[in-house]
C-alpha positions in Angstrom: 9.9 -15.0 22.8 7.1 -13.9 24.2 4.5 -11.8 22.0 5.5 -9.3 24.3 9.2 -8.9 24.1 8.4 -9.0 20.3 6.8 -6.5 19.9 9.3 -4.3 22.1 12.0 -5.7 19.4 9.9 -4.9 16.8 9.5 -1.1 18.6 13.5 -0.5 18.2 14.3 -2.7 15.0 11.4 0.2 12.8 12.7 3.0 14.6 16.1 1.6 13.4 14.4 1.6 9.9 13.6 4.7 10.4 16.8 6.2 10.7 17.9 4.2 7.6 15.7 5.5 5.7 15.2 9.1 6.5 19.8 9.5 4.9 17.8 8.9 1.3 14.7 10.0 1.6 13.9 13.6 3.0 10.7 14.3 4.9 7.9 12.4 3.6 7.3 10.4 6.8 3.2 9.9 7.2 4.2 8.3 3.3 6.7 6.4 4.4 4.4 5.3 8.1 1.5 4.5 6.2 3.7 2.3 3.7 5.6 0.8 6.2 2.2 -0.2 8.0 1.0 -1.7 4.4 3.5 -4.2 4.3 3.5 -4.7 8.2 0.3 -5.4 7.7 0.4 -8.1 5.1 -1.3 -5.6 2.5 -0.6 -3.1 -0.7 -0.6 0.6 -1.3 -1.4 2.6 -4.4 0.2 5.6 -3.8 -0.9 8.9 -5.5 1.0 11.6 -6.7 2.4 14.0 -9.6 5.9 13.0 -11.1 9.5 13.2 -10.5 8.5 13.4 -6.0 10.6 9.8 -5.9 8.0 7.6 -5.5 10.4 5.4 -6.7 12.8 5.8 -5.3 11.4 6.0 -1.7 10.0 2.1 -2.7 13.9 0.8 -3.9 14.9 2.3 -0.3 12.2 0.7 1.6 12.9 -2.3 -0.3 16.9 -2.6 0.4 16.7 -1.4 4.2 13.4 -4.1 4.5 16.5 -6.5 2.3 13.8 -7.6 0.0 14.2 -8.4 -3.7 13.2 -5.2 -5.6 11.2 -5.4 -9.3 9.6 -2.3 -10.8 7.1 -2.5 -13.8 6.5 0.5 -16.2 3.1 0.2 -16.7 2.4 1.3 -20.5 -0.8 0.7 -22.7 0.5 -1.9 -24.6 1.5 -4.5 -21.7 0.3 -8.1 -21.8 -0.2 -10.1 -18.7 2.9 -12.5 -20.1 5.4 -9.3 -19.3 4.9 -9.1 -15.8 3.8 -12.9 -15.6 6.5 -14.5 -17.0 5.7 -17.0 -20.4 7.0 -20.5 -21.4 9.1 -20.7 -24.0 10.8 -24.1 -25.7 13.9 -24.3 -25.1 17.2 -26.7 -27.5 15.4 -29.6 -25.6 12.0 -29.4 -27.4 10.9 -29.2 -24.1 8.5 -26.0 -22.5 10.5 -23.9 -19.8 9.0 -21.3 -18.0 10.9 -17.5 -17.4 9.9 -15.9 -14.8 8.5 -12.6 -15.3 8.8 -9.1 -12.9 6.3 -10.2 -10.3 8.0 -12.9 -9.0 10.2 -11.1 -6.2 8.8 -9.6 -2.9 8.7 -6.0 -3.4 6.6 -4.5 -7.0 6.7 -1.3 -7.6 3.7 -1.3 -10.3 4.2 2.5 -12.1 1.7 3.8 -13.6 -1.3 1.4 -13.0 -3.8 3.1 -14.5 -1.6 4.1 -17.6 -2.3 0.3 -18.9 -5.3 -2.1 -20.1 -7.2 -3.9 -17.9 -6.0 -7.4 -18.9 -2.8 -6.6 -17.9 -4.1 -4.8 -14.5 -5.9 -8.0 -13.5 -3.3 -9.7 -14.0 -0.7 -8.3 -11.2 -4.7 -8.8 -9.0 -4.0 -12.0 -9.0 -0.6 -12.0 -8.0 -1.9 -9.4 -5.0 -4.5 -11.6 -4.3 -3.7 -15.0 -4.0 -0.5 -14.0 -3.7 0.3 -16.7 -6.6 0.1 -17.2 -10.2 -1.2 -18.7 -12.9 0.2 -19.3 -16.7 -0.6 -21.4 -19.0 -2.3 -23.8 -16.4 0.3 -24.1 -14.5 0.2 -22.3 -11.0 3.2 -21.1 -9.3 3.5 -19.6 -5.5 5.1 -16.6 -5.4 7.8 -15.9 -2.5 6.0 -14.3 0.7 6.4 -11.2 2.0 4.8 -10.4 -1.0 4.0 -6.3 -1.5 3.2 -4.4 -4.3 2.9 -1.1 -4.6 0.8 0.7 -7.2 1.0 4.2 -8.5 -0.5 6.8 -9.9 -0.7 9.8 -11.4 -3.7 11.9 -11.1 -3.0 14.7 -13.6 -1.8 13.3 -16.8 -5.5 11.5 -17.7 -5.3 10.9 -21.2 -5.2 7.3 -21.9 -5.2 6.1 -18.7 -7.8 3.1 -17.8 -8.7 4.1 -14.3 -8.7 1.3 -11.8 -12.2 -0.5 -11.2 -13.6 0.1 -7.4 -13.2 -3.6 -7.1 -10.2 -3.9 -8.1 -9.3 -0.3 -5.6 -10.3 -2.6 -3.3 -7.5 -5.1 -2.4 -5.3 -1.7 -2.2 -5.1 -1.4 2.1 -3.9 2.1 1.9 -4.1 5.2 -0.7 -1.3 7.3 0.3 -1.3 10.8 -1.3 2.5 12.7 -2.0 2.7 16.1 -1.5 4.8 18.3 -2.7 7.8 18.6 -0.2 8.2 21.6 2.0 10.4 25.0 0.9 13.3 23.2 3.8 12.8 19.7 2.3 13.4 20.7 -1.1 16.7 22.6 -0.6 17.4 19.1 1.4 16.3 17.7 -1.4 18.6 19.5 -3.3 21.6 19.6 -1.7 21.9 16.4 -1.3 21.2 15.2 -4.7 23.1 17.8 -6.4 27.0 16.3 -5.2 28.8 13.5 -5.7 28.2 11.7 -2.7 25.8 8.9 -2.8 24.3 7.6 0.5 24.1 4.0 0.8 22.1 2.3 2.9 21.9 -1.4 4.6 19.3 -4.3 5.2 18.2 -4.3 8.7 15.7 -6.8 8.0 15.4 -10.5 6.7 12.3 -11.5 5.0 11.9 -14.5 7.6 11.9 -11.7 10.0 9.2 -9.6 8.2 7.0 -12.4 8.2 7.3 -13.8 11.7 6.3 -9.8 12.7 4.0 -10.0 10.6 2.2 -13.1 12.2 3.4 -11.6 15.8 1.0 -8.7 14.6 -1.8 -10.6 13.8 -2.0 -12.0 17.1 -2.6 -9.2 19.0 -6.1 -8.8 20.4 -8.0 -6.3 19.9 -11.2 -5.7 22.8 -14.4 -5.9 21.2 -15.9 -1.5 21.4 -12.7 -0.9 19.2 -13.6 -4.0 16.7 -17.6 -2.1 16.7 -16.6 1.2 16.5 -14.1 0.1 12.8 -17.0 -1.7 11.8 -19.6 1.2 12.8 -17.3 4.0 11.1 -17.2 1.5 7.8 -21.1 1.0 7.8 -21.4 4.9 8.6 -19.6 5.2 5.2 -22.6 4.0 3.2 -25.4 6.5 2.0 -29.3 5.7 2.6 -28.3 3.6 5.4 -28.9 3.6 9.3 -26.6 5.8 11.2 -25.1 7.1 7.4 -24.2 10.5 8.4 -25.3 13.8 6.7 -22.4 14.0 4.0 -22.3 10.9 2.9 -25.9 10.3 2.1 -25.7 14.3 0.3 -22.0 13.1 -0.9 -22.0 9.6 -1.8 -22.7 7.5 -4.3 -20.8 4.1 -2.4 -19.5 3.6 0.2 -16.9 1.1 1.9 -17.3 -2.8 2.0 -16.2 -5.1 4.4 -12.9 -5.2 3.3 -11.9 -1.4 4.8 -13.5 -3.2 8.1 -10.5 -5.9 8.3 -8.1 -3.6 7.0 -8.8 -0.8 9.7 -8.4 -3.5 12.7 -5.0 -4.9 10.7 -3.7 -1.5 10.4 -4.5 -0.4 13.6 -2.6 -3.5 14.8 0.4 -2.3 13.5 -0.2 1.7 14.3 0.1 0.7 17.8 2.8 -1.8 17.4 5.0 0.9 16.1 4.2 2.4 18.9 4.9 0.2 21.4 1.0 -0.8 22.4 -0.5 -3.9 23.5 -3.6 -3.1 21.9 -4.9 -1.0 19.6 -7.7 1.3 20.8 -10.1 3.9 18.7 -7.2 6.5 18.2 -4.8 4.3 16.5 -8.7 3.4 14.4 -8.6 6.9 13.3 -5.1 7.2 12.4 -5.3 4.7 9.8 -8.6 5.6 8.9 -8.1 7.9 5.7 -5.2 5.8 3.9 -7.9 3.3 4.0 -10.8 4.8 3.6 -10.3 6.9 1.2 -10.3 5.2 -1.8 -13.0 3.2 -1.0 -15.4 6.6 -0.5 -17.0 6.7 -4.2 -18.2 10.7 -4.1 -20.7 11.6 -6.0 -21.4 14.4 -9.6 -23.2 16.8 -6.3 -19.1 16.5 -4.5 -17.0 17.3 -7.3 -19.0 19.8 -7.9 -18.8 21.6 -4.2 -15.3 20.1 -3.9 -15.4 18.3 -0.7 -13.3 16.3 -0.4 -12.6 12.1 1.0 -10.9 13.6 4.2 -13.8 16.3 5.4 -16.1 13.2 4.9 -14.3 10.9 6.5 -13.6 12.9 8.9 -17.3 13.4 9.9 -17.1 9.9 10.5 -14.9 10.4 13.6 
């Protein structure tokens, strides 16, 4: 099968996937899109939203429809690296045996990742970057595809350990999850306060997802689109040539090269889900907010004047 035929098949299956997810998840269309773009691009995502917006249900539903193994880890201040990676125990034959932790799944929901100390955060971040973990000197490969969706609660900041910028950079997308609209909330209340439970079917296999990830990576990109993405990222760096006025005034640190890589990868996936065989500048702009939002470090003046990351990113277009 040619790559063109594979992309056409991907478009059809993606629409079926969205329909299946919509059986359980009301609204949140853009959030679901960004999570799926992240998965098919081979990246990870950080979900920022207040409690009670069905983050766990959303990830569980997506995992089921993709036919993948799903584990949820609730991060707490006393969580140790061995609690997520696993540990070696002495069995009845006096042999050391490795008991796998919850990190050994295809999709991991790292709930409230900023509640746990940096040592435990770092253990998960090795798994994200290397797709492998090291325990007691032994190297264990994780099964692919591997996707981490971490959540952060933006309101309760007491007793939290905010992710350092270098660790935030490991996430392809930072996705803001807003309250549902009035009509959506009415629908949520109606559908969740009866005895009727919605079931979703698995539409993909792990191998199919890996195949589509490879097809997306093979999508050609015009030089002018790559130039546009790299130029957009370089504009976020204050006091450099090309930096916008807003960036020079309100930004301490801009995005690094990983942002440029992710912009192109996500633009390829965004183009593919819309049936295009090569991304253009519109596809880069469509994914720019999620990719740059957590990579732009604002200064105190921006915080004081209420200048949002979105306003800064829009100025880059």
